[in-house]
N, C-alpha and C positions, 0 to 999 in steps of 0.2 A: 742337534738337540742333545744336551748333556744328560748324564745319568740322573741328576737331580730332577730334571723336567719329566723324565720317564717315570720316576718313582711317584711324582705328584699326580700324573695322569692315571697311574694304576690305582692310587687311593681314590681318585675321583670316580672311577668306574666300579669300585668294589661293591657299593650298595646296589648298582644296576644289575649285577649278575649273581649276587648272593642268594636271591630267591630261587635260582635254578639248582642250588646245591641241596638236594634232599635225597634221602635213601629210599629204596624201593622196598615196600612192605605190603602186608595184607592184614585186614582187620574186619571185624563184624560189628555192625552198628548196634548199640544198645548194651544191655546187661548181659554178661556171659552166662548167667544163670537165670533161666526163664521158668516160671511156674504158672501153669494154666490149669483150668478145669476141663474135664472131658466135654466133648462136643463144641469146644471153642475153636477159634482160628488163631493162627500166628504167622508172622512174617519174619524171616531171617535175611537181612541185607548184608551182603559181602562186598567190600570195596577194596580195590588195589591201588596203591600210589606208585606210579611209574614215572621215570624220567625220560623215557623214549616212547616211541609210538608202537612198540611191540605188544601184541595181544597177550595178556597174561593167561589166557585160557582157563578162566575160573570154572570150578566144578563144585557141586554140593554132594555130600555123602551122608546117608542116614545112619542111625546107630548100628545097623547091620552091615555097615561099610559098603552099602549098595549106592551107586550113583543115582541121584535124583534126576529124572529126565522129564522132558515136556512132551512126551508122546502119548499121554493119557493112560499109560499102563498102571499107574497107581492113582486111584481116585482121591486119596488123602494128601498126596504130595505132588507138587508140580512147580515148574519154574515160571517166573514172570518175565517176559521178554523186555529188554531195555535197549535204548539206542546206543549206549556206550558199552564197549567190551570190558571196561574197568569196573563194572558193577554187575552183580548177579544176585537176584532175590529169590529165595525159596518160600513157597506158600504152602502152609499146612492147614487143611480144611477138616472140620468136624473131627477134632483130635480125640483119639482113644488112648487108654492107658498103655497099650502095647507100643505106642509111638514114643514113649519116654526114652531118654538116653542122650548121647553126645552126638551132635551134628557137626560136620567138619566141612570147611570151605578150603579148597586147594587151588594154587595157581603157580605158574612158572615165570621166572624173571631173568633178565639179562641175557647176554650172548651164550652163557653156559647153561641156560634153562634150569636155574636153581629153583627147586620146589620150596614153596612156603605155604603154611596153612594157619587157619584160625578156627577155634571151636566155640560152640555154645551148648550149654547143658539144658535140656528140657525136662521138667518135672510135671507129671500129670496127676491130678487128684480127682476123686469121684465127684460128679456134679450133683448139685442140689436141684431136683426137678420140682417145679412149682406149677406144672400145667393144670393141676386139679384145683387150684385156688381161683375163686371167682374174683376178678379184678373190679367188678361193679356190683355192689350190694345195696339194696334199697330197703328202707324201713319206714313205718308210719310214725308220725310225730306223737310222742307220749308213751310209746311202748318201750320195754326193755329190749334192747337190740344186742345181738351177739354177732360181731364181725369175725368170721371164721377164716383161719389160716392154718393149713397143715401141710407138711412136707411129704416127700415120697417114701421116706423110711424113718425108722426110729433112730434115736441117738443124736437128734438135732435139738438145739435149744431155740426158743423163740423169745424175742423182745419186740416192743412196740414203740413207734415214734409217730408224732403228728407233724405233718408238713404244712407250714404256714405260707410259704412262697417258694420261689425257685431255688433259694439258697438256705432257707432256715428249716431245720428238722430238729424238734425238741423231743427228748425221751419222755414217755409216760411213766409216772412213778408207780412202783408196785403197791404203794399205800394210797393211791388215788381212790376215794370212796365212790366217785361217779363212774370211772373207767377202771374196771377190774380185769386183770389178765388171768385167764383160766386156760385149762387144757384145750377147751373147744375154740377159744379165740379171745377177743376183747369184748367184754360185756359193758355196754353203755346204758346206764339206767335213765329212764324217762327221757329218751332221746328227743332233741329239738333241732331246729334248723341250724342253730349255732354249732351243733356237733357234726354237721355235714362237712365234707371235705376229703382230703387225701390223708390216709394213714399208711405208715410204712411198717410192714411186717418183716422183721429181720430174722432169718433162719441161719444159725451158726453151726458149722461143723468143727472138727478139730483143727483144720488148717485154713478154712475159708468161711465165707458167709455170703448170703444173697439177700438183697432187699426186694421186697415185693410191694409195689404201691397198690393200695386198695382204695377205690373211691366209694365213700359212704354217702348215699343219697337219702335224704329225709323227705318223705312225702307229707304234704299238708292238704287237708280237705278243702274244697272250693269255698270261697266267700264272695258273694256278688257285690261288686263295687259300683257298677253302673246298671241300674234297672231299666228295662224298656219303658218308654214314656207313651202316654196317650196320643194317638194319631188321628188326624182328620184328613181324609183324602177324597178325591172325586173319582167316579167311575171312569175307566179307560186310562187312568194314569197308574204310576207305580207307587208303592208304599214301602218304607224301610223302617225296621225296628232294630235296635242294637242292644246287646247285653254283654257286660264285661264282668269278669270274676278273677280273683287271684287264687293261687294254689300251687302246690308242687307235687307232681309235674303240672305244666300248664293245663288248665281245664279245657275240655271240649264241650260243645253245646248241642242241645236238642230243643225243638220248638213244637208246642202242642196248641191246638185250638180247644177251648173249653167246650165240653160236650162230645169230644171225640177221644177215643182210647189211644189210637196209634199216633206216633210222632209224624209231623209233616215231613214229606220227602222232597228233596231237591229234584226239580223237573221243569216242565214247560211253564207252569204258572208260578212256581215258587223257586227262588234262588236262596239256598241256605248254606252259609259258610260255617261248618262245624268247628273250625279252628279259631276264626275271628269272632264269631258270635252274632253275625248279622242275619236278618230274616227279611227277604224282599218278596213282595207280591208284584210280579211283572206287569200285570194289567188287572186292576181292581174291578170287581163286579159288586153289585149290591149285596149279594149273598156273602161276601167276605166280612161283612160287619159282624163284630163280636169281640170276645176277650181271648187273648193269646198268652201262653205261659212259656217262659224261658227256663231251661234246666241246664245248669253247669255241672259237669262231673269229671272226676279223674279216679285213679286207683284208690284214693283215700276216702271218697264219698261224693255227695251230691248237694247242690243248692238251687233254689228256684225263685222266680218272681213273675208277676203278671202285669199286662197292660191292655187297654181297650182300643179298638179301632172303630171309628165312626166314618161311614161312607156317605159322601155328598153326591147330589145329582147335578151336574153342570148344566147351565142354561143352554138351550138350543132354539133356533128359529124354526117353528113348525109351519108358518104361513106368512108370506109377504108378496103382495100383488103388484103388478105393473099397471100403469094407467095412461090413458091418452085423452086429451081434451083440447078444445079450440082456445085461441087467445081471447082473454076477457072473461072466461067462465071459471067455475070452481071444480076442485077434485079432492077426493079423500083416499089416503094411502093407509093400509091396514097391516099390522105386524103382530103375530101370535107367537108367544115364547113359552117353552116348557122347561121346568127346572125347579130345584129346591136347595137353598132358598132363592128368591128373586127379589133383589133389593130395588131395582129401578129399570125402566125402559126409556131410552132417549132417542131423538131423531137428529140427524145432522146432514148438511149439504155444503160442500165446499168449506168445511171448517166452522160453519155457523150452526149452533144448537137451537133446538126448539123445545121450550119448556111446556109443562102442563098448563092449559088454559089458553086464553086469547092473547095475542101479542102482535106487534108490528116490528118487522126486521128490515132495516135499511141495508141494501146490498152495497158493497164497496168495490166490486169488480164485475166483469161481464157475466160470470156464472153464479153469482150469489143472489139469493132471493130478495125480492123487494115487495112483499105481499103481506096481507093479514092472514095469520095462521091460527089453528086451534089444535091442541093435543089433549087426548082423553084416554085414560087407562081403565080397563074393566077386567075383574077376575072371572075366568071361565068356569063352567060347571065341572069340567074334568079336572081331577086333582093335579096340582102343580103346574097349572097353565094360566097365563095372563095375556090380554090383548091391549095394544096401544094403537090409536088412530090419529093421523095427521091430516088436517083439512087445509087446503090452500085456495084462497079466493082471488078473483080478478087476475087470472093467469096472464103472464107476459112470456115472450120467447126466452128471456133469461131464466125463467123458472124451470125450464126443461133440464133434464139431466138425471144424475143418480142421487138417490136419497138413501142414507144409511140408518138402519135400526140397530141400536146397541142395547144389549141386555146384560145387566151386572148382577152376578150371583154371589158377590163377596168372595169368601174363601173357595167357593166352588168354581170360580172363573167367570169369564165373560163370553158372550156370543154376539155376532153381528151378521146382518144381511143387507142386501141392496135391492132397492125398488127403482125402476126406471119410469120417469114421468116424461111423456111426449106432449109437447105443446105445438099445435098446428098454427102456422102463421105465414103471411105473404112474404115473398123474397125481400131480403135486405142485403146491401153491399157492405163489404168490409170497410171499417173506418180508415184503414191505411191504404185504401185503393188509390193508385196513381191516376192523375188526370191528364198526363201527357207522357210521351216517350220520344226518343231521338233515333234517327237513322240517317243514312246517306246513300248516294247512288252506288249501285253495285252490291248493296247489302239488303237484308230482309228485315223490315221493321216488324216488331213483335208488340202486340197490345194484349194485356192480360186483364181479365175481369173475374173477380171472386165474389160469389153471392151465397147467402144462406137462406134456407126456408124449409118448412115442413108442410107438405111433402117436399122432397128434394127438387129444386127448380130445374128447368131447362133453360139454355142460353141461345140467343140468336143475335146476329150482328146486322147493323143498318148503317148506310151512308146516304146522307141527304134524304132520310126517311124511306130509302129503298133497301129492301132486304138483300144482304149479300149471300149468294148461294155457294154451296160447297163446290170448289174447283172452278169458280167463275174467274175469268181473266187472270190477274196476277195475285189472287187471294187464295189462302188456304186456312181451314178452320179445324181446331181440335178442342176437345174438352175432357175433363177427368173428374171423378168423384173423390174429393179429399176425405170426407167423413160422412156420417149418416145424413147431415143436413147441409153440407158445404159442397159446392161445385166450382171448378175453375174452367173458364173458357179462354182460348187463345186464338187471336186473329193474326195471321202472318201475311205481310204485304211485301212482295218482291219489288224493290225500287231500282230503276235504271234512269239514265239521262233522258229517256224518251217519255217517261210518265211522271217526272218529278212535279209537274204542275197539277197533276190530278191527285196524287196520293197524299201530299201534305195537306191534310184537312182533319175535320172532326168526325169520329165514328161513335155509334151508340150501341151499348151492350144492353140487351133486354132479357130479364129473367122472369120466368112464368111458372106458377104452380096452381093448385086448386084454390088457394087462398087469395091469389091476385097476381098483378104484374108490376115490375119495377124496372127503371131504366137508369143508365149511367153513361155520360159522355166522356170520351177519351180522345185526345188530340195527338196526331203524329206530326212531329216537328223535325225539320232538317237540322242535322247536327253539324257543329263546327269541329275542325281538326285542330290538334295541338299547335302551339307556337314555340319555335326554338329561339331562346333568348340569346345565349352566349356559349361559345366553345373556346376553351383556353388550353394551351399546351402546358403540361406540368413537368414531364421528364422525357428526354430523348436519349436513347442508347443506340449502339450499332444494330440491334435486332428488335428493339421494343420502343413503344411510345405510349405515354399516358396523357389523357385529356380530362378536363373538368367541363361538364356539360350542364347548363342551366335551362330548364323548360318552364314556360309560363303555365299557370292554371287555366282551366277551361270552365266557363259558366254555362254554356248552352250546348253541352255535349258530354260524352263520356270522358272521364279523366285520362290523361296520358299514362301509359303503362310501361314504356320502355324507350331506350335510345338505340337507333339503328345506324350502323356505319358500313358504308360500301367503299372498297378500295381495291387497287390492283385489278386483276383479271378475275371478276366474279367472286371476290372474297367479301364475306358479310360477317359482321360481328354484332350481336344484339345483347344489350345489358338491361336488366330490370331497373326501372326508375327508382331512385332513392328519394323518398318523399320528405326526408328530414334535412336535405341539403343538396348540393350539387352531386350529380351522378358521375362516378369515376369510371372511365372507359380505358382499359389497357389492351393494347394490340401487340401480339407477340409473333415470333417467327418471321420477321421482316428480313429483307436482304441488306447486307452491309453496304453503306455508302451508296444508297439508291434513292432516287426521288420518288415520292408517292403523292397521290391526290386522294384525300379522304372526303367523302360526302356524308354529312350527318343529318339524321332525320329524328324528329320526335314522333312516337307512334302511339295511337289509341285505337279503341274499337271503331272510331269514325274514320280512321285513315292515318296518313303520314303528313307531317308538316312540310313546309317548303325547306329544301335542303340548304345547308351551309357548308361551304367548301374550305378545306384547309390543305395547303400544300407545304411539304417539307422534304428534306433529304436526311436519311439516317446517317449516323456518324460512321467514321472509318473504324476499321478493326483495331482493337486495343486489348490490353491485358484484362483478366476478369475483374469484376467489381468486388469490393470487400466482402468477405464471408462473415456472417453474423453467427456467433455462438448462441444457441438456444437453451443450453443446459441450466440447471439451477445453480446458484452460487454456493449452496451447501450440499456436500456429498452425503449420501445415505450410508456410506461405508467408510471404514477407517483407513483402508489401504488401497481402495479402488475408486475410480470415478468414471461415470458414464458420460462421455463427451458427445454432444449433439450439435449439429450446425445446419443452417438452411442453405441449400444450393444457391450460389449467387448468380447474377446475370453474367452471361458468358463473355461479353465484350466482342461478340461476333465470331469468335473461334471456339470450337468445342473444348470443354475443359478436359485436360489430359489426366490430371490427378490432383489430390488434395494433400497438402503438407501440414503436419502437426508437430509442434515442438512445445515443451513446457519447462519451467524452472521453478525452484523454490525461492519465494520472496517473502518480504515483510510488508505490511500494509500500514496505512495511516490510521489513526484512532477514529477519524470521522469518515463516513461514507460520502459519496458524491451526491449531487442533487437527484441523480437517477437511482439512488439507493444501491450503488455498487461499491465494491471495495476499491480503494485507491492505492496504486503502487507507491512504495516508499524506497526500498532498495533490494538489490539482488543478494540472495543468500547462497545460491549454488548455480552453476552455469546451466546453459540450455541443454536439454536432452531431446534429440530429434527422433521421431517415430518414423518407421519405414513408410514412404508415400503410399497413400491409398488410391487405387485407380478410380477414375470417375465412372459413374453409372452404377456403382454399388451402393452400399449402405452409407448414409450420412451420419453414422454414429461410430464411436470408437471407445473401447474400454481401456483406461489407463491403469496398469497394475503396478505393484511394488512401491506404493506411495507411503509416506510417513503420516501417522495419525495426528490430528489436531494441528495441521500445517497448511499454510497458504501457498498456492501454486498459481503462476501466471501461464496461460496457455494461449497460443496463436494458431489459427487455422487459416491457411492461404490456399488459393486455387491457382493452377498453372495451365496456360494454354500456349499456343504457338507464339503469341506475342509477349509472353512473360508471366510474371507472378503477381497476384493481386496484393494490394496494400494490406498489411496485417491489422486486425482489430483486437488488441489484447483483451483478455478476459481473465478475471481472478476468481478462484474458487477455494473453498476450505474443506479439508477432509474431516470426517467425523472423529469423535473421541474413540480411544482404543476400547474394544468390546470386553476384553478379559483383564483389564487392569493395566497400569502403566509399567513399562519396562525401561529403566533409565539408560540401558545400553543399546536399546533398539535403534534409535536414530543414528548413533555412531556406527553400528554394524552395517545398517543399510547404506549409509553414506560411504563407508569403506568399500563395500561391494560395488557401489555405483562408480567410484573413482577408479578402482583397480579393474573392474569388469569381471571379477571372479567371485564365486561364492566363498564364504568364510571357511567351509570345509576343505575346499581345494587349497586354500592358503595354508591351513594347518598341515595338510598332507605334504606340501612342498617343504615346509620347515622340517618335518620329520625326515624326509629324504635327504635334505642338506646335512642334517645332524649325522645320519648314517654314513654319508660320504666322508665327512670330516673324521669320523671315528676310524673308518678304514684307512685313511691317509696317515693318521697318527699311529695306527697299529703297524702299518708297513714301515714307517720311519723308524719306530722302535726296533723292529726286527733287523733292519740293515745297520742300525747303530750298535745294538747289543746282542744280535743273533737271538733275540727273544721278543715275541710279540707281546701286546698288552695283556692278553689273557694268560699266556704262559709265564710272563714275568710276575703277574699277580699270584699265580699258583706257586712259583718258586719262592716268591717273597714269603708266602704263608708256610710252605712246607720245608724249606731248606735254609733260607737266609737267617732264620731265627733259631737254628739248632744249637744245642749246647756245645757241640764239638767245634762248630765254626766260631762261636763267640769266644771260646777259650784260646783260639789261635790268633785272633785279630790283634791283641796287644803286642804279641811277638812280632807280627808282620809290620805293624806300624812303627815300632821302635827300632827294628833292624838289629836287635841284640838277642843272642842266644848262647846258651852254653854249647860246648862241643857235643855232638851227638847226631842224631838223624831227625829230619823234619819232613812230614809228608807234603808233597806238592799238590795242593788242592786247587779247586776252582776251574778245572778243565771240563769243557762241555763234551758230552758224548754226541753221537749222531742224532739223538732225539732232542738235543738242545738242553739237556739237564746237566747241572754241575755234579761232577763226580770227583772223588779223591783218588789220586794216583797211589797205588799200593807200594810203589818203589820208594825207597828211602835214600837220601843223598847225605853225605857227611857235610856238616857245616864247616865252612872254611874259616881259618883264623885271619888275622889282619895281614898276614904275609901272602895269602892266596894259595895255601896248600891244597893238595888234592885237585889240582886244576884239570888233569886229564879226565877224571871221573865226572867232573862238572860239565865239561864240554860234551861228553857223550850223552849225559842226561838232557842238556839243552837241545842237542840235535833231535832227540826223540820227541821232546815237547813241541819243538817247532814244526816237525813233520805232522804231528797230530793236529796242530792248529791249522795247518794248510789244508788237511783233509776235511776239516769242518767248515771251510769257507764256502759260500754259495758258488754253484757251478758257473753262473754267469758273471762272477766278479773276478777279474784278472789283475794281479798286482802290476804296478808300474815296472817297466823293464829296468829302469835305473835304480830301483829300490831293491836291494838284495837283503834287506832286513825283514824278518817276519813281522807281520802286522797283527797286533792283538785283536782277538774277536770282539766285535762291538765297536771298533774304530774304523772309520772310512779311510780308504787309501788317499794320500795327499798327492797333488801334482808334483810337488818338489820332494825328493827323498829326504827324510829326516836324517840329521847327522848321527853318526855312531856315537853312543854315549861313552864318555871317557871314564876310566877307572879313577875313583877318588880314594881318599883315605878313610872311607866308610869302613867300620870294623867288619861288616858283612859285605862281601863283593856283590855287585849287581847280578851276576849270573845265578846266584843261589837264592835270591830274594823272591818270595811269592808276593806279588804286588797287591796291596790292599786298597780298597776304595777310599776316596776322600771322605772327610767328615760330613756325611749326608746320609739320607735314607735311601739312596739309589742302589741298584744292584751292584754286586762286586764285579770289578773288571777281571778278565781272565789273566792269570800269571803267565808271563812269557820269559823263557830263559834266553839270554843273549850272550853273544861272544864277548869275553873280556877284552878290553883294549890292551894293546901291547904296553 
């Protein structure tokens, strides 16, 4: 590397290191002259700029030249701890006049511990005390108000401003006729709400001032804006009246009842909100009827208004009788109602109403009336009572039930009561009573009989007109009461192959009560079992098999309920029958490559069908069947995706692990017929996920994906026989949540290809740069005996000196007048260029003064040898001194010959070539013979 290259490298690194060249100093943040008022606080921050890591040992001194410490000895002065030793802050609290003066910050710098200091001057003036001024002053609208503002002592002037918002303060004119500035304060004539707000009282001393904000509050007497309204309510309920008023400050409220002196008090019966103005009677009684007054008040006055409360009596049922009568007779129901007012009384049964007078009502269901009726209303002698009567003629069993009496009081509400009518009649059987039932040998036949009657009937069973007794032979009997008029009887018949000829016959259910006897015949029929139509094999694997089973319907017995399969040694599988089509039966955990015989049965409550036999042999062991991805094709997240799959059939060998890989792809514009994305081409190669062991979760979260991108994923399963066939699945990541980043995809792709985060890549680049810099620095040192940093320093400090520049023309031209010339450019042991103080006579063209020149050359050569690196040895064949900054050559350079140059070579201080590189060291050489 020549001198020109080194000079170029030095200029390239100049800006890199120039930021480290700054001087060490100390300074105080802010104005060096600080002026404060007494009782205020102040902070003095001292900072030191250092180029090394030495602690400057900063200290603060007060005007008495006493060091400020942080030990609590001075309650007005202390230090604030900081994390850096280059900063120290003094805190002055509750400043007094005696604390005025010059504060000094002192620190030490450099290896010689040079002391440096900075000062700040503190001036303290007497404070303006405004503690006696009221910051909130209230006045009543219309009066002449004086806003008072006085300071702690005389000698202060006062001026007034009005504040309109957070930033606008306008002065009040001395000539304002409405707002007059007096010695007592600011006089506001005929004050209104428009005059309310914030006023600034400014108190001025000779050197400072203080602003005191005073809030002027204008009070306004109440004005009722919402009067309480007339109320109508019923006893037992709540009542609410409301009263609203405006005023400043917000009015409060009191409530009075006319005729009473004291205000109503909030308590158990009354809820009174003095702030909102509501009045509530929690439970109204008849005595609450009357007139009520609302009074709104504040500091400026009172306002009032009145309203009437009318109390209504809600209707109530005082008398309602229950009745009982025989079928075919008449009955009258009576309902007595109390209340005021009573608008009407009506009767209902099952949603059918009965009006006043005679009427015929045709029933449309089992409980509705179908009789002639009569309704009559009569006012009772007692106040606020009325009676209504409902007469029902030609009673039928359907007329029995609950009758409702409804009383309507209008605004006072409604009331209702129930009357129970009982109609006595002979037993009847339910309309949906079954006339036959099915059973089979080995089962118990059950016959049910449901009957109604008033009184409640009893039930007995007969066969061939012979009464069946409880516990007789193979019969059992039970009965239960369903409701007040309904009873259910059950006859249970144990059927076996020995009594089939006897039990399959007709039985009689007999119901009896005081009104008569009724009978119902029920037949017990032998039931048929299901019929198995067809069994088809659907799928066979090494360990599973699926069948399709078809079962015929049954007309004379219970319907089939399930399909039963027996196989192997005592293995049974039962599947509920699918009534919408063939029943699918899947049998699992079979042995690999093993013959099996399957017996199929259709099953019902009547028994099992004739079996159908299927024989087959399971398949040999193979790789797992394909794994199906169950995830959604659209990811909910932009950089992650939750992959889910269903465990496949094993192929006869346990699954060892699941393999997942994915890649970035593009898709076709149209989806498939299954509404799935279709693969078009690969955008990035496969990325394989670490295999997941079988038996764990069948889900996997894929991280580090690119938003709004299509990925193709494959999940395969591996067992001892191999890996399953892949079933590719394409999904798309969601849009970026925080906005699009155009470099994100490139950065993620780079990290994916290289396998390293981008931060690690940047760190590697920085390390390579530092290594290259060290190599260049060492190379420059061995070439010029000067590293990059030192050469840069010499370039700035010496190469451009006036003395050196004055000598360069002479060195380059080789011409000089007779005299002496300093031999410059010799490096000392520190690597710096120094001038030799010795002077040598310049030689003429004949080579005079040769002996003196040779002596000087020997001295210069010896000094150059001493400055060579210890580890560098000159070639043995080279007896010529090597100039510093030049590497030793393998072949010795020839001794330069003496030419006709006017200045012989031994006396010439060699100058650098025409470039910006550092000057080469001058070397004196032996003159040739």
